[in-house]
N, C-alpha and C positions, 0 to 999 in steps of 0.2 A: 092677902091671900094671893097666889101667883099660879100661873101656868107652870108646870115642871120643867117646861123647855126653857123658860127664862128666870126660874128661881134663882139660881146661881149668880148669874150676873146682877140680878136685883139685889141679892144679899151683899154682893161684894161692893155695889154702888152705895147701899146704906152703910156699910162699914166705912169705906172712903169719906163720905159726907157726915158721918157721925148722926145719921137720923135714928131717933129712937123708936125703932120699929122691928119687928119680927116678921120673918117671911114664911108662910105656910103654903107650901107646894101642893097642887093636885097633880094626879097622875099626868104626864105628857102624852101617854097613849090616848088619852081622850079625844086627841086630834084626829085620830082613826075613826072615831064616831062622833062628829061635832054636835049631833043632836043630843048628846049627852053632857055637853059642857054647860049650858045654861042651868039645868038642874043640879049639877054638881057645885056650881058656883053658889047657887041660892042655898044649899045645905050648909055649904061651908062658911058663908056669911053669917047665916042664922047661928051657927055654932060659934063663930070667934065674936060675933057681936055682942053675946053674953060675956066675954072676957075681955074686950077691948073698948077703949073709948071711942075709937074710929077704926073702920075697915075700909080698906080700898081694894080694887080689883085689879090685879096685874095681868090682864088679859086684853088683847086686842079682839076684834070680832071673832076672829078664828073659825070661820065658815059657819057661825050660828045664824047668819042672815037675819040679824036684829034680835033674836031671842035672848042674846045676852044683854042687850041694851034695854030690853024689856024688864028683865030680872033686876037689872040695876037700878032702873026707875022706881019699880016696885018697892025694892029695899032701901031706897035712898042712898046708894053708894054710887062711887064713881069708878070708871075704870080707864084703862089706857086707850089712847087713841089709836086709830088705824084699823085696816082690814084683817092684819095678820102681823105676827112678829118681824116679817121681812120689812113691813113698813117702819118699824121700830128701830131696826138696826140700820138699813140702808136708806131710809126715809122714803115717802111715797113717791117723789119725783124719780129718784134713781130706780125704783121698782117699776115704774111706769115706762121709763126709757129702756130697760132690760127687756120689759115684754113687748115694746114697739119694735125693738131691734129683732127679737126673735120671739114671736107669740108662744112658741113651744119651749119655754124656758122652765127647767125644774130648779127651784132655788134650795140651797142648803144653808144652814147656820151652823156655827161650831158644835152647838148641841147635836144637830142631825148628823154632822159629819162623824162624831164620837158614837152616836147610838145607831147609825144606820143598819147595821146588820141586825140589830134587835127590833127597832121601830119600823123599819120598812121591810127588810128582806123576810125575816121571820114572821112578822105580824100579817104580811101580805101572802104568806105562804110560798115565796119564791125559794126558800131552802128545800121545800119538799116538791114543788112542781115549778121548775124553772121555765117550763115551756109557757108559763103565764105571763112572763116578763114582756113579751111583745105586746100581748093585749093590754097590760097595765100601761105601758111606756110608748106605745106606737106614735102618739101625736107629739111627744117631746123631741127636740132636736138638740138640746144641750143641757149641761148641769152648770149652774153658776153657785160657786161657794161664796158667800158673803162672811168674808173673814173679819172676826170681831177682835181675837186675841191680836196683842202687840208683842207677845213674847216670841222671839226667833226660834227657839228650840221647840216651843208648842206648836208654832206655825209649821215647822218642818214634820213633826209627827203627825199633825192634823192634814197635812198636804197629801201625804201618803194614804191616809184613810179616805180623804175627799176622792183621790184618783182612784182607789179600789171601789168606793161608792158609784162612781160615774161608769167604770168599766163594768160593773155588775149589772148595770141596766143598759149596757151598751150606748153610752153617750159620751161625747167629748166633754171634758172639764174646763171651765173658764173660771178665773180667780178674780174676785173683786174685793179690795180691801174697803171695810166700811168702819170698824172700829166699833165702840159702843156707845158713842156720844149721842146718838139718836134716842138710844133707850134711856140713858141716864137724863137726858132733857126732858123726856117724856116723864120719867119717874119724879124727877125734882117738881114738875107741875103737878103731879098727882098727889104727892104726899105733903106738899107744902101746907102749912096750917090754913085753915079756912076761916 
């Protein structure tokens, strides 16, 4: 089972590598309430465990502050490494450098670029209360889009959406190409036979 924000790239990696697995996504909006991630994962693993020989968790910690690790230990399953999906796409060292360069860095993945209007603007109520923007984002200084797609046409489309997202929260946009190699390497290690 996987975080809805990385389910599609995980399924694409599985297809490319011929891994005999199914990807079962959980709602990506769980990230807006990270205290709900560990219970949702526990429920999904319990359900999938009755149907599959092996279940792995396609989540980084994602703001659970160790609660997801506790669930994984209790259920005897493994999860992806890292604090969040940014570590998986850009690798932890790159995320650390970006944060050191500018502590007020707001990161976007391709998924977040596509869904920003729904997952951020609508869910935070900025569409109804734009005056909250400065309260939510006052400590940020820039948006960094971690580009995973290598398709030029898709990059061009997403570039426009990333610019709109950055402008909607009043921040400049920086683009960093990461690809999806970090996620693929982590998935390979996670799904390899034990």
